C-alpha positions in Angstrom: 26.3 5.6 39.7 25.2 2.0 39.4 23.5 2.1 42.8 21.4 5.0 41.7 19.9 3.4 38.6 16.5 2.5 40.2 16.2 6.0 41.5 17.0 7.8 38.2 15.0 5.9 35.7 12.5 8.5 34.3 9.0 7.7 35.6 6.1 7.0 34.6 6.2 4.8 31.5 2.4 5.2 30.9 2.7 9.0 31.2 2.1 10.4 27.6 4.8 13.0 28.4 7.4 10.3 29.2 8.9 10.4 25.7 8.4 12.6 22.7 6.5 11.1 19.8 4.5 12.2 16.8 1.4 12.8 19.0 3.4 15.1 21.2 4.6 17.1 18.3 1.2 17.3 16.7 -0.2 18.7 20.0 2.6 21.2 20.3 2.0 22.3 16.7 -1.7 22.7 17.4 -1.0 24.9 20.4 1.4 27.1 18.5 -0.9 27.5 15.5 -4.0 28.2 17.7 -2.0 30.8 19.7 -0.6 32.6 16.7 -4.0 32.8 15.0 -5.5 34.7 17.9 -6.1 38.5 17.5 -3.3 39.0 20.1 -0.8 36.4 19.0 0.5 34.4 21.9 2.6 31.3 22.8 2.5 29.2 26.0 5.5 30.1 28.2 6.2 26.4 28.7 7.9 26.5 25.3 10.7 28.6 26.7 12.1 25.4 28.3 14.2 23.4 26.0 17.7 22.6 27.3 19.1 26.0 26.1 16.1 27.9 27.5 16.5 26.2 30.9 20.2 27.1 31.0 19.4 30.7 30.1 16.8 30.9 32.8 19.4 29.6 35.3 21.5 32.6 34.2 18.6 35.0 34.7 18.2 33.8 38.2 21.7 35.0 39.0 21.3 38.5 37.5 21.5 41.6 39.8 18.3 43.0 38.3 16.4 39.7 38.9 15.6 40.0 42.6 13.2 37.1 42.7 15.6 34.1 43.1 17.9 35.6 45.7 15.1 37.1 47.7 13.2 33.9 47.8 16.3 31.9 48.8 17.0 34.4 51.6 13.4 33.9 52.9 13.8 30.1 52.8 17.2 30.3 54.6 15.9 32.7 57.3 12.7 30.7 58.0 13.4 27.1 57.1 13.1 25.9 60.7 9.6 27.5 60.9 8.7 25.9 57.6 9.9 22.5 58.8 7.6 22.7 61.8 4.6 22.5 59.5 5.7 19.3 57.9 4.8 15.7 59.0 7.1 12.7 58.9 7.7 10.5 55.9 7.3 13.1 53.3 7.1 13.0 49.5 8.3 16.4 48.1 7.1 17.1 44.6 8.7 20.0 42.8 6.8 21.5 39.9 9.2 23.0 37.3 12.3 21.8 39.2 14.8 23.2 36.7 18.3 22.9 38.2 16.9 21.7 41.6 19.0 24.3 43.4 16.2 25.8 45.6 15.1 22.4 46.9 18.5 22.0 48.5 17.7 24.4 51.3 14.8 22.1 52.2 16.7 18.9 51.8 19.5 20.2 54.0 17.2 21.1 56.9 14.2 18.8 56.7 15.2 15.2 57.6 11.6 14.0 57.2 11.8 13.8 53.4 11.9 10.3 52.1 11.1 10.9 48.4 11.8 13.8 46.0 9.9 14.0 42.7 11.3 16.7 40.5 8.9 17.5 37.5 10.2 19.4 34.5 9.3 19.7 30.8 13.0 19.8 29.8 14.0 16.1 29.9 17.8 16.4 29.5 18.0 19.2 32.1 15.8 17.2 34.5 17.9 14.0 34.4 21.2 15.9 34.9 19.7 17.8 37.9 18.1 14.7 39.4 21.4 12.7 39.1 23.2 15.5 41.0 20.5 15.5 43.8 20.6 11.7 44.1 24.4 11.7 44.4 24.3 14.4 47.1 21.4 13.0 49.1 21.7 9.3 48.9 19.2 8.6 51.7 16.4 10.2 49.6 14.6 8.3 46.8 14.8 10.6 43.8 12.2 9.9 41.0 12.4 12.4 38.2 9.2 12.9 36.2 9.5 14.3 32.7 6.1 16.0 32.2 4.2 19.1 31.5 2.7 19.9 34.9 -0.1 21.9 33.2 -1.6 18.6 32.0 -2.7 15.5 33.9 0.1 13.2 35.0 0.6 10.3 37.4 2.9 10.6 40.4 5.2 7.5 40.4 4.7 5.0 43.2 7.8 5.1 45.5 9.5 2.3 47.3 9.4 4.3 50.5 6.4 4.5 52.9 4.8 8.0 52.6 2.5 9.7 55.0 2.2 13.2 53.5 2.7 14.8 50.1 4.0 18.4 49.7 4.2 20.3 46.5 7.0 22.8 46.2 6.4 25.5 43.6 9.0 28.3 43.9 9.9 31.2 41.8 6.5 32.9 41.6 5.7 30.8 38.5 2.1 30.9 39.7 2.2 34.5 38.4 2.4 33.1 34.8 -1.3 32.1 35.1 -4.2 34.5 34.7 -6.0 34.6 38.1 -8.9 32.3 37.2 -6.4 29.8 35.6 -4.3 30.0 38.8 -7.3 28.9 40.8 -7.8 25.9 38.5 -4.1 25.1 38.6 -4.1 25.2 42.5 -7.1 22.9 42.6 -5.1 20.4 40.6 -2.3 20.6 43.1 -4.8 20.0 45.9 -5.9 16.8 44.2 -2.3 15.7 43.9 -1.4 16.1 47.5 -4.8 15.1 49.0 -6.4 15.8 52.3 -3.9 17.4 54.8 -1.4 17.7 52.0 0.6 20.9 51.6 2.0 23.4 49.2 5.0 25.7 49.7 4.7 28.4 47.0 6.6 31.5 46.0 4.5 34.6 45.2 5.9 37.8 43.9 4.5 40.9 45.6 3.4 44.3 44.1 6.1 46.8 44.2 7.7 49.8 42.5 7.2 49.7 38.8 10.9 50.5 38.1 12.1 47.4 40.0 9.8 45.2 38.0 10.8 46.7 34.7 14.5 46.3 35.4 14.0 42.6 36.4 12.7 41.7 33.0 14.9 44.0 30.9 18.4 43.2 32.2 21.5 45.0 31.1 23.2 41.9 29.6 20.2 41.0 27.5 19.9 37.5 28.9 16.1 37.8 29.3 15.9 39.0 25.7 17.9 35.9 24.6 15.6 33.7 26.7 12.5 35.2 25.1 13.9 34.8 21.6 15.0 31.3 22.3 11.4 30.2 22.3 11.3 30.8 18.6 14.5 28.8 18.1 13.0 26.0 20.1 9.9 25.9 17.8 12.2 26.0 14.7 14.1 23.0 16.1 11.1 20.9 17.2 8.5 21.8 14.6 10.7 22.9 11.6 9.1 26.3 11.6 10.7 29.3 9.8 11.0 32.0 12.5 13.8 34.5 11.7 15.1 35.4 15.2 16.7 38.5 13.8 13.3 39.8 12.7 11.9 39.9 16.3 12.9 41.8 19.4 12.2 41.4 23.1 9.8 43.8 24.9 8.7 43.6 28.6 6.6 46.1 30.5 4.5 46.4 33.6 0.7 46.6 33.0 -0.4 48.6 36.0 -4.1 48.0 35.4 -3.7 44.2 35.4 -0.8 44.1 38.0 1.3 42.0 35.7 4.6 42.1 33.7 4.0 41.2 30.1 6.7 39.8 27.9 6.3 40.1 24.1 8.3 39.4 21.0 7.9 42.3 18.5 8.0 41.8 14.8 10.5 44.3 13.3 9.0 44.1 9.8 6.1 42.7 7.8 6.8 39.0 7.5 5.3 35.5 7.2 6.2 32.3 9.0 5.5 28.8 7.8 4.2 26.2 10.3 3.8 22.8 8.7 1.6 24.2 5.9 0.0 27.0 7.8 1.2 30.5 7.1 1.2 33.1 9.9 1.4 36.8 8.8 3.0 39.5 11.0 2.8 43.2 10.5 5.6 45.5 11.6 5.2 46.2 15.3 2.8 43.3 15.9 3.7 41.2 18.9 3.6 37.7 20.2 2.6 37.6 23.9 5.0 35.1 25.4 4.5 35.4 29.2 2.6 37.1 31.9 3.8 37.5 35.5 1.1 38.6 37.9 2.0 40.3 41.1 -0.2 40.0 44.2 -0.5 41.4 47.7 -0.8 38.8 50.6 -4.6 39.0 50.9 -5.2 38.7 47.2 -3.3 35.5 47.0 -4.9 34.1 50.2 -8.2 34.6 48.4 -7.1 32.6 45.4 -5.8 29.9 47.6 -9.2 29.6 49.4 -11.0 29.4 46.1 -8.8 26.4 45.3 -9.4 24.6 48.6 -6.3 25.6 50.5 -6.0 27.3 53.8 -3.1 29.7 54.3 -1.2 28.6 57.4 1.7 31.0 57.3 3.3 33.6 55.0 7.0 34.7 55.2 8.4 37.8 53.5 11.8 39.5 53.2 12.4 42.8 55.0 11.8 44.9 51.9 8.5 43.1 51.2 9.6 42.3 47.6 8.6 38.6 47.7 6.6 36.1 49.8 6.7 32.3 50.6 3.3 30.8 51.6 2.6 27.5 53.3 -0.9 26.3 52.3 -2.7 23.2 53.4 -5.7 21.4 51.8 -8.9 21.7 53.9 
């Protein structure tokens, strides 16, 4: 591992997300208090991802009911040569929300133009373990893990390698977690990161039968429920809040009017929670909205991309039209 040290030091030291400090925790507390004081209580879905949450999400990706991961992987495997044809030489690949970095391996195995891989994740421990594994398997690639919240400004580390094009990889239909107007703003941010002629490979979940969607977020083993509830444990651990996990239960349903899955945590009883001096009251049946997952058709998402300054160059789908992978380029 000694020869990998320069690749695996977490970048960038000036990034405020580089290491946790009191300012980070104050900001986190502010987001939580503000969200729970709204008429519809809500929490940012980024707080799912402490180390335990990241591991639970990895388990979700392997569930029979959760079609998204295996369908996206099958698309990437079937069309990787076509995807590679859109890419220039001397690439920097930047993965937003890299998690276990498993999906990127299809690209790394088939695209020899990649010189630098920058995995970005909010879960620092999980990030370093995954980046170390990638660096050991692909020794010819410069791996620079970036511990950051990709929803906020960050600086891409300066690599040792010469780079001619930047590509962001954003798989898993995570773009669906944003409300459409926010999705446009987020995509505009990606366009700035990659610059003129830069690209984006993005997974987008498609509209489909309601039953398939309901099952995907309400698995038989209850892993998605555990993942949802773990957000409260994460807040207890980080902010010393007083959530009783046994007093909440998971609920996920498809909102047909808005074309989105909504995940909530439902209070089983009247209760109060302490947050660093603030008291949040819950009535029985009141919910915390923890995640949205919007579903699109191809034309709807192409419109969002245009609004953000991207041109859709190609879209690939599975045979059942459950999921799509888009290659977008800044215009």
